[in-house]
N, CA, C and O of each residue as an XYZ file, in Angstrom:
120
protein
N      72.023    115.765     87.368
C      73.012    114.930     86.698
C      73.204    113.624     87.468
O      73.112    112.536     86.899
N      73.468    113.745     88.746
C      73.689    112.569     89.582
C      72.426    111.716     89.665
O      72.480    110.487     89.637
N      71.297    112.398     89.769
C      70.011    111.695     89.868
C      69.733    110.911     88.589
O      69.286    109.765     88.654
N      69.988    111.505     87.441
C      69.772    110.826     86.170
C      70.688    109.616     86.052
O      70.281    108.557     85.574
N      71.910    109.784     86.488
C      72.877    108.682     86.443
C      72.403    107.535     87.334
O      72.537    106.365     86.976
N      71.861    107.874     88.470
C      71.357    106.891     89.419
C      70.195    106.094     88.800
O      70.139    104.870     88.913
N      69.295    106.797     88.159
C      68.157    106.156     87.494
C      68.652    105.228     86.383
O      68.150    104.115     86.230
N      69.618    105.680     85.626
C      70.187    104.876     84.548
C      70.816    103.611     85.116
O      70.595    102.516     84.599
N      71.590    103.759     86.168
C      72.243    102.606     86.799
C      71.198    101.635     87.332
O      71.344    100.419     87.216
N      70.158    102.183     87.911
C      69.078    101.361     88.459
C      68.407    100.572     87.350
O      68.112     99.389     87.514
N      68.165    101.229     86.218
C      67.540    100.558     85.076
C      68.433     99.440     84.563
O      67.953     98.343     84.279
N      69.739     99.710     84.440
C      70.671     98.688     83.972
C      70.714     97.520     84.938
O      70.774     96.363     84.521
N      70.683     97.817     86.214
C      70.699     96.773     87.231
C      69.456     95.900     87.111
O      69.557     94.673     87.117
N      68.290     96.520     87.003
C      67.042     95.775     86.859
C      67.049     94.938     85.582
O      66.612     93.787     85.577
N      67.546     95.528     84.511
C      67.618     94.834     83.233
C      68.516     93.606     83.357
O      68.184     92.528     82.863
N      69.652     93.781     84.021
C      70.594     92.685     84.209
C      69.979     91.568     85.057
O      70.157     90.384     84.768
N      69.263     91.958     86.092
C      68.598     90.974     86.960
C      67.566     90.183     86.169
O      67.490     88.962     86.302
N      66.777     90.859     85.352
C      65.758     90.171     84.565
C      66.406     89.207     83.566
O      65.898     88.107     83.349
N      67.513     89.612     82.966
C      68.230     88.727     82.046
C      68.761     87.512     82.787
O      68.685     86.391     82.283
N      69.294     87.725     83.971
C      69.814     86.627     84.781
C      68.691     85.654     85.140
O      68.883     84.438     85.117
N      67.530     86.194     85.470
C      66.383     85.353     85.808
C      65.953     84.514     84.605
O      65.652     83.329     84.747
N      65.926     85.118     83.443
C      65.555     84.398     82.233
C      66.555     83.280     81.956
O      66.174     82.175     81.570
N      67.814     83.572     82.151
C      68.861     82.585     81.926
C      68.720     81.424     82.900
O      68.864     80.263     82.518
N      68.440     81.740     84.153
C      68.251     80.709     85.188
C      67.051     79.838     84.846
O      67.124     78.612     84.937
N      65.952     80.463     84.455
C      64.738     79.729     84.073
C      65.045     78.837     82.870
O      64.598     77.691     82.811
N      65.790     79.354     81.936
C      66.168     78.581     80.744
C      66.965     77.339     81.147
O      66.712     76.243     80.647
N      67.925     77.517     82.053
C      68.738     76.392     82.531
C      67.892     75.362     83.265
O      68.116     74.158     83.133
N      66.921     75.833     84.036
C      66.072     74.922     84.815
C      65.174     74.091     83.902
O      65.048     72.881     84.090
N      64.552     74.734     82.917
C      63.587     74.031     82.076
C      64.198     73.337     80.866
O      63.589     72.424     80.308
N      65.371     73.747     80.459
C      66.030     73.108     79.320
C      67.366     72.609     79.782
O      68.114     72.030     78.996
């Protein structure tokens, strides 16, 4: 249970980071 939750949190964190990177790139180029 805890392990699955950890994986889920990790995935959300990675997803959030990738979105932030895309947003930053968007701001830089546009």
